[in-house]
N, C-alpha and C positions, 0 to 999 in steps of 0.2 A: 504494499499499499505506501504511495506517495507521502512522504514525510510534511505534513503540513499540519496547521492548527483547526483542521475542520472535525466540525461534531461526528462522533462516530455513530451509525445506527447499527444495531444489530438484531438481526431479525430469526427468532428461533432460539432463544439463548441455552434451552435446554438446563441441564444441570450446573452450567455456569461455568464451565473449565477454559471455555475460549474467553467469556466476558472478564474472567478474573486478571488475566492475562490484560485486555484491552482497557482496562479500568485504570490500568498503570499508565497511560500511553495520553490520550485524552478524554473530553469529557462524552460521556457515552449515552446513550438513550436505548432500551432495549423492548422489543416487542416479543411477546410471549401467548399464543392461544391457548395453551392446556394450562387450567386453573391450578391444579396439583403443583405443575412444575412454578406456578407464578408464587404461589406459597412458601415454595423450598427456594427461591430466588431472592425474595423478601426477607426472611430470614438470615439469609447467607450473605447477602448486601442492601444490608439497611437504606444507604445512601444512594444508590441507584435507583436512577429514573426510569422507571419500569410501565408499561402499558401492557395491559391484559387486554387482549381480544384480538381479534382477525386483523393483522397490518393491511389488507388489501380495504378493508372500513377505515381506516383512518387516510387512505391516497385518493378518495372518493373526489377531491377538489385538483386532482391532478400533482399536488404537491404533498409530501409526506412531512415534510419540515418546513418552518419559513426561514432558514437559516441554512447555508451551504452545508453540507454533510457527506461524508462518504460510508458507503454499503460495505459490511462485513455480512457474512452469513453462510454458514451451511443449510444449502436451503431443502428442504423435503422435495424430492425428486417431481412429484405430481402437481406443485405449482412454479417450480424454478423456471420456467419460460415467462411466465405470467408476469412474476415479480420483475423479472430483468428488463422485459418491457416497459413497464411502469417505471422504473428507476432511469431507464435511458430517456424516458418522455419528461421524467421530473427536472426541472431547470434547474433546481436547487441541489440535486445528487451529482455530486463532479467524480467520483471514482466508485466502483463496483468491483470488489473481491468476493467473489463466491464458490463453494464448494458443490457441485453439481454433477448429475451423471455425464461419461465422457463424450457418449453419443451426442448429448444436447450441446455440450462446449465444442464440439467439433462442428457443428450446423453452424454456430454462431460465429467460430474464427475460420470456417473456408471460406478459400479465396476462387476467382472466375476459374471455371474450366473443374473442378472438383464436383464429381456427382452429386454432394450433400449442400453443396453449394445453392443459396436459396434466399428466401425474404429476409432469414433473421441473419443471415451473413451481411446482405446489404445493408439494411435498417443499421446494426451495429457499427458495421464498417462507416457510415452517413456522420456518426456521430464521435465515435471512440478508435483509440487503437485497442486493437482486443489480442490478447495474448495469453495461450494456456500455458502455466506457469509449471504444473507440474501434477503427475498420474497416483492416484491412492487406488490401491487393489483391495478387492472385497475383506479380505481376511483383517483389515486394520479395525471394521468394525464389528459390534457385537448387537444385535446379530448382523452376520454379513450378507451382503445383497450380493444380487446375482449378477451385475454388472460393475465394471470399473466405475471409477468416478475422478474428476479431475477438477483441481482449482485454476479458476479462469479470471483474469483481470480487464476489465475495462476502463482505461482512461480516458474522458471525455475531452474533445476539444470544440466540442460544439455543446449548447445548454440540453437542445433535445432534438429529436428528429421531426420531419414533417409527416403528419398524419395520413394526410391526402397521397403522398408518396407512397407510404405505407400499404393501405387500401388497394393502390394501382399495385403493388409487386403481388400482391396476394391474387389478383386476377392474374399476373403474369405467369406466376408460378402453380394455380390453380389444377393443372395437369402436365406434371414436369418432364414425362414423356412426350408430349405434344408438340409443335412448334411454338415459339413464342407468338407467331403470326394468329396460329389458331387459337391460343388461347385468349388473346385480345381481340380478338375479333368476335368473342361471345358478348362482349360489353361494349366495343367501340365501332366505329363503321369500317369495317373492310378495307374500303378503299383509301378510307382518310390513312390505316395504318401502312398500306402498300408506296403511298405517297410520302409519308415520312421516312420508311424503310429504303427506299430509292435514294430521299435525299441525305440522309444518314450512312449509304452505303452499307445496310444491314439487308445480308441475305435473307431470302423467304424462308428457307428450310432451316434457318438458326435456331436453336432450341435454349430455353431461358438461363441455364447453367451455365453457356456460354458467353453470356452479355455482359461487360463490365457495369459497376456502379454507376461509373458516368456517362455511360452510354443509354442504360436504364432512365436516367435522368434526363436523358436529352429527349428520347421519347415519350417521356411523361409531360414534359414542360411544351412538349408539340400538342398532345393529344388533350392537356387539361382543360375541364368544361366540353370537352366535345363526345359525349356518350352517347349512346343509340338511342338512349329516350328522349337525349335533347335535342338530336337530330330529328327524331319523330315529331317533336312538339313544333322547330323550326317548321319542319312542313306542312304540319296542320294549319299552323300561323299564316303562313303564304297562301295557302289556299283559301 
């Protein structure tokens, strides 16, 4: 984690093993959903600012905290992607250091051309430098999971990602084995897309995982606001 004075936010402190170390570094706020663990943490760390409840409920406004913070967590695998995307969209979150399932970490850090390169890779790369720091084998946990885990660091260089761009990427990767032209044609006017592809020198048979983040943004900028529904509405108004 970058050496700064930011508040540290820990999600899911559990029994407080990591919490104890973090309290020695910076000011710390912890979010714990389990009521029994909350009681243990309150007894163990009476001065800790502990918020008992689902952290996602505290994120409703888009900002988890009103001050700048770094997020550190051993994230439950079932909610890891959602929490990371929330943090990447939170302009007050500056750095994210989390332990997650290795497969998910690889999706966030994948590069263009990789088979697992997709919308998560591009969203993360559009706002942060992403690096898998190291892997942790199943035997390091009790009980042992069936998968490898990884510690991944997101060092943000932009406050947040563009939500409209993220929606566009979801369409672009809706069927990864199909061509990008086919996927985008499900939402946008095909002739418009073909014109843009020709303008940007993009092959019609290219697949989503072969397109760079920069090129995706160029296509998005050209298509912005030009959905099939918009075109239909314009045609009806012209009549």
